[in-house]
N, C-alpha and C positions, 0 to 999 in steps of 0.2 A: 238343485244347487250344487256349488263347487264349495266343497269345504277341507280338501285335502289338497298339497299343492306339493311337487318336486321341481327343485330349481336346479335346471342344467347350465352350468355358470356358477361362477365367483367372483366374478368383473364389476365394474363403475354400474351398470344396467341391474346386474341381477344382486347387488348391495342393498341399491335404492329401492328396487322392487322388491324385495324379501321385507326389508325393516318397514314398506307401507303398507304392506299385505299386511302383517303381524300385528299391526296397530290398528288395524280395523277386525281384527276377531280369527285371521283366515289361520288354516293349520299349515304350516311349514314341514313335512314328511324329512325331508333331506334336501340337503345340498350335493349334486356331485359339480368335480373338476378332476382333470386329469393329474394337474397338480393337488395332492395331496392334504398339502400346508393350507391351499390360499379357501381349500373345500371346508377342513378343517375351524379357519377362523371365521370363515361367514357364517358358519354352524354355529358357533359360539355365541357370535351377536345373534343367532336369531333363535339361542337356544336348542337347533334340534340335533339330528346326527349326520355325517357328512360321509360320502362315499369316492375314491375314486379310478374305478371300473365300472364300463358301461355294464358287467353283468351284476354286479351288486346296486344296481339302479331299484329302488321300491318300485314295483310291480303294482301296488294298493291305491295310487292318489286317485285322484279328481282330474287335475289337472299338469300339467308337463309345461311348465315356462324353460324354452331353450333360448335363454341370454348369452349370446356368445357369437365370434365372429363369424361372416360370411363364409367362409372357408370352410370352418368348423361344423356349422351347421352339415355339411354336404356331407360333410368324413363321417360325420354322428349318425346321421338318415341311412348310412353303409350299412350301421352294425346293431342301431338298436329299435326293440320289434316290440309295440306296448299289446298285452292280453287282453283278450276284452274280459269284463265280469258281466255276474248274472245281476237280473233286477229282478226285484219280483214282476210279476203279469197285472196290469192294471183289472182284470177281470176276477170279479169276485169267485173264490170259493174253490181258487185254482191255482198251486205253488210252481206252473209251470215258467222256468223261468226265461227270459230274454235277454239277451247278449246285447251290451252294451259297450262302445268302443270308449277308452279313454280318449280324453281331448291332451292333445299337444301342438303348443304355441311355437312361433320365434317371434323375438322381437327388432327383427332389424328391418331396416327401412327401406333396402333395396333386391333382398332375396324375393326369390316369388313363394309364395305361401303354398306348391303344387311341391315343393322339394321335400313336405313333411309327407307327400299322399303313401306312401308304403312303410310308415310306422304307426298309423291309427286308422280309423275309421273318419276318424272329428279332430277335421285338424284348422289352424287358423294362425289369424297375428295379430299380436297385442302388443303394438309401436309406439314407444310412448317418444312425442317427439320435442324432446330436451338435448342440453348436452350432460354428462354427468359425470363428475370427479366423487372417488368413494369418502373422502374425508369435508365435501363442501355439500351445506344442507342444500337443499332443493324442496321450494312448495311445491310438494306433487300433485298438492290439489288443485294446481291452477295449469300443469304440464298436460295439453292435447294429449290426447287415445288415439292412435288408428285402429281400429276393428275390423278385421274379414275374418271371415270363416267360409267352409265348403258348404253348410247347411245352418236354416234359421235358428233349428234349439241348440248349437253351437253359438251361433251368435250372438243368440238374445242371451246366452249364460255370460260370454264373456265382458257384454255390455252392462251386465250386472254388477261384475266384477269388478270392470273400468268406475263403473262411477260410485261405487264406494273409496278411492281413493281420488277420484279426478272430477272436476265439474265440468271438464270439456271433454266431452266422448262423441269422435264419431268413425260413422261406418266408412271406410274410404276404399275403395277396388286396388289390386296390387300397381295396377297403372300409373291411378294418381297416386300413389305412396309411392311410385319412385320419382313421379313429378316434386312433390314435394320434402323428398331425398334430399334430390340434384338441388333445388331452390333452396334448404338449410346448409350446406356444405359453402353455399356462395354467401349464405349471411352470419353462418357461426363459425365454422371451421376458416374459412378462407380471411373474414375478415380477423377473427383469432390471430391468422397466421400474419397478417400485415400489424394487428398491435405490434410483434413479437420482431418484427423486423426496425420500428419503430421503437421500438426498446434497444433492440443493440444500437441502432444509429446515437440513440442519448448517450447511452452507456460508454459507447466508444469514446464521445467527448465530454463527460462525466458530467451529465446531466442526469438529471432524475426521472423516469417515466412518469410521475408524480404530475409533473407539468401538463402531459396531457391530457390527464383524466377528467377536468370538468370541461376540455372539448370532445370528449367521447359520450357524455353523460349526455349533453347537451345536444350530440346529435341523434341519440338514442328519445333524448324526450319529444324532441321535432317528429320521430315519425309516430308517434303514439298519436298526432291528431291529422299527418298531414302523407301524402304520398313520398315515398323516398326521391322520387322522380323530379317531385317539386319545390324539394329544399336541398338539393344536389349545387353545393358553392366549389371553389376554390380557384386558382390557373386553368385550369382544362375545360372549365366549364364556362370563364371567362373568354375561352380562347387567347388568354395571354401567355403568349409563345415567348416571350422573352425571359420570365419567371421562368417557364418551364425550360428553356434552355439552360438558365441558371445553377436549377437543381438535377439535371440532366448531368453538368459538368461536375459539381460537387459529387455527386454517384458514379465517379468514373473510377473510385477506388473501391465499389460496393454492383461490380458487374451485374450479379445476377441482382440485387436492386433494383439497379437502373434500368434492366430489359423490363422488370414487373413495372415500373415507372413511369415508361415509356407505351408500353404498352395498355397499362388501365388507361392514361389519359387519353390513347387514341378511341379508345372505348369511350370514355365519358362524350369528347368531343362529336363521335357521330353518332350518342342517345339523342 
């Protein structure tokens, strides 16, 4: 069983995972971040120790969760090497130790699992499919977790751990995870950017973004029961050229937004 965990990272994902795992009784041994202050803040929340140098990372934990940016994963793996630890033999009457590799995982949606292969014998992915902000609560028991590992024993342990904090646990290959991550960027990050554009246009005209919230909520409600393709509406879907042209005329003072509007309208028309 995984009894002790080191969090490598102190950002949004590390914060939510650390809090969730601690709540179900996992021991968070340490928080690492190159930013000493950030590591200390999260460590205080989790009532544990912090460190800011790779050399100071505790080598005695069972699991290391690397919740950092993809570029930082590559950088860290060049310097981090986890020791193996002795495990008593299962044979009765002998004390010959058997070497057991520590488990290290990352939480990235797109980085390959293989980037970790030089760090430990047992590697994997512990990817929570959700958007996280440090101070905004997430119902983590509903978050889909995508699990991958380089051997069955590690896979089993990661699944067991994920199931302690989520009802939605999936075994997913690297290629499937990349597909999911691309789709998630469209569904979440790009959608939120479009909300930001809407907010900017409204604010510039002294109108509150709140006026759009019922519309946004209804859009989300519809796709709970229907395919997004089935419930697409709007001038592009209707091929209402006159309205589209009027909108493009309005957006002349927002050339970047105008370009996005035109390209998305063309994409909807072709769908």
